[in-house]
C-alpha positions, 0 to 999 in steps of 0.5 A: 370409699365408705361402705356402710357397715349393716346392709347387703342392699340399698334402696331409694326412698321418698319422703312426703315433703320432697320429690328427691329420692335418698338412699338407705341401706337395708337387709329387706329383700322383698321391698317394692316401689310404693311401700311404707318404711320407718327411717331414723331422720334428724328430725326424729322418726318418718315415714318414708315411700320406697321409690326404687328396686332393691339394688346390690351394694355393689352397685353402690358408687357413691362415697357417702355412708348410707343409714339404715332403714329401721322397719316396714311401716306397720299397722301402728305406724300407718296409724299414727300417720293418719293421725299427724295428717289430721293434726297438721290441718288443724295447725295450719288453721291455727297458724293462719289465725295467728298470722292475721292477727300478728299482720306477718307477710307470710302465705302458709303452704303445708304443715308435717309432723314426724311419726312420733308428733314431737316436731312439726314443720310448717312451710310458708312463703313470703314477698319479704326476704326475711320475716321476724316471726319470733312473736308467732313462735312464742304464741304458737308453741303453747298451742300445738305442744311440740317443737316448731319449725318454720321453714320458708320456701322459694317460689319454685319449691312452692309450684312444685309442692302444689303443682298445675298444668303449664302453658303446653297443656301438660303438668309442671316439670317441676312437679313431675319429673325435677328434682332440683332447680337450675339457674334460668336467665334471660340470656337463654331466651335469647339464645333461642330468639324468643321474644322477650316477653316476661308475661310469657317466659314465666311460669306459675312460680313467677320465675322463668320457665325451666323448659328453657334450659332443656334445649338451650345447648341445642341452639348453641351447637347449631348456631355454629352452622348458621351464617352470622346475623349481617353477613353479606350473601351474593345470591343470583339476584344480588346481595342480601344480608342474613336477618334471621333463621330458624334452627328447627326447619333449617332455613335463613332469611335473608334482606336486600339492601333497601330492606324492600324484599326478604327471601327465605332459603334453606341452610344448604342453599345459603352455605352453596352461595357462600362458597361459590357452588350454588347453581339456580335450576331452571323450571324445565330442568328440575322437571327433567331431573325428576322424571326417568329417561324414555327412548321414544325412538326405540320400539319393541316387536310387540309394537310397544315402547321398550324403554317403558319396560313393555308397558303401555306409553299412553299410561304416561300420557294420563298425568303420571309423567309429565312429557317435557316437549323438545324446544322444536315442538314447542315453537311449531305448536305455539305457532299453529295455534297462533295462526288457529286463533287469528283465524278464529278471531277475525270476524267475517264480512257479513258480521263487519256489516252487521257491526257497522249497522249496530253503530250509533250514528253521531252527528260529529263523526267524519264522513267515510271516504267517498261520500259526498258532503258539502257542508263539511266546512261549516259543521266544522267550524260549528264544531270548533265554536262549541268546543271553544265555549266549553272549554274557556282556556282551548285555543283552536288548533292551526291549519298548516297545510297553506290554506284554510280549506274548508276549515273557516276562521 
């Protein structure tokens, strides 16, 4: 493994056009995070920012040879850096004017000069894979008086450079802590059972969200603990088929064969059903399991229940604990309540007479037993005739008791 010939220490630095840190060797021990230093690059001398503390060369375990830091940025370097920033803004204005004149499909992002101003790099984005900017270089080179480089940025690099607020309400991951972009596919969204909606799954750059890769491995591992879709589970209420799952809440949704009843069970219960060890608890049993066991028959010398730990039993009758009465006691109490309700609901003789008086008198009402009604037959004949006139297809009911009696045909 090659080690640098100079420099007893190494430190990470970050360039203004990138968020990634690069390691350089140095002999300067008083460097701090945020200090500006001058380094040599293939594009010339540039100013960079220290991003890590100074570390000993013994802790460097990479086989790449480190380049040295030239010096700390002095006042002259800082002055040149400020001039270059002002010139970069003017360069973008000139380049945008020439792009509009030539009609090129280019969107300018940034411009950056090296420390001595001999080279300028212009970053742009384009919807086309390749842009013919040879005419643009021929026009801009004399106006800028420096060597010009055009670099096409990807959509994610542009979002990283500009920044913004994501759909989660936080700054974009690419502009805060991501230093490289991994491949994001639609398979990750399907693995996390998200709705395949391109608008919601895309970020500011128009590509799939980088955060889809954060939990993809977790979902892949947890899915092995869940039953597969379409698995038939024998529940106490019949056979149900696995229809969905929630990795976060550890629940499984199942549907019956007719797709009319959907039920959600915890994953532990579903596994117990599949293993045949599931036992459906009754409501009374579940209550008894949660309550402490008290021996009401045992009394202490002080007259208090010993199983309550010397406390007043009435304390537990005020809602702090639910008393589960035996089955015999429940039956006796239910029977006494039914008798009491029947006694209170039955009206007395005076009430029955009063209710009978309040009933409206109906001429068609049958007379009570024991009442003399000589016009009974005539009244019945009139009632039948009225019904026949009102209902055209009505047939009079026959009297099968062997005689007409008072019903005259």
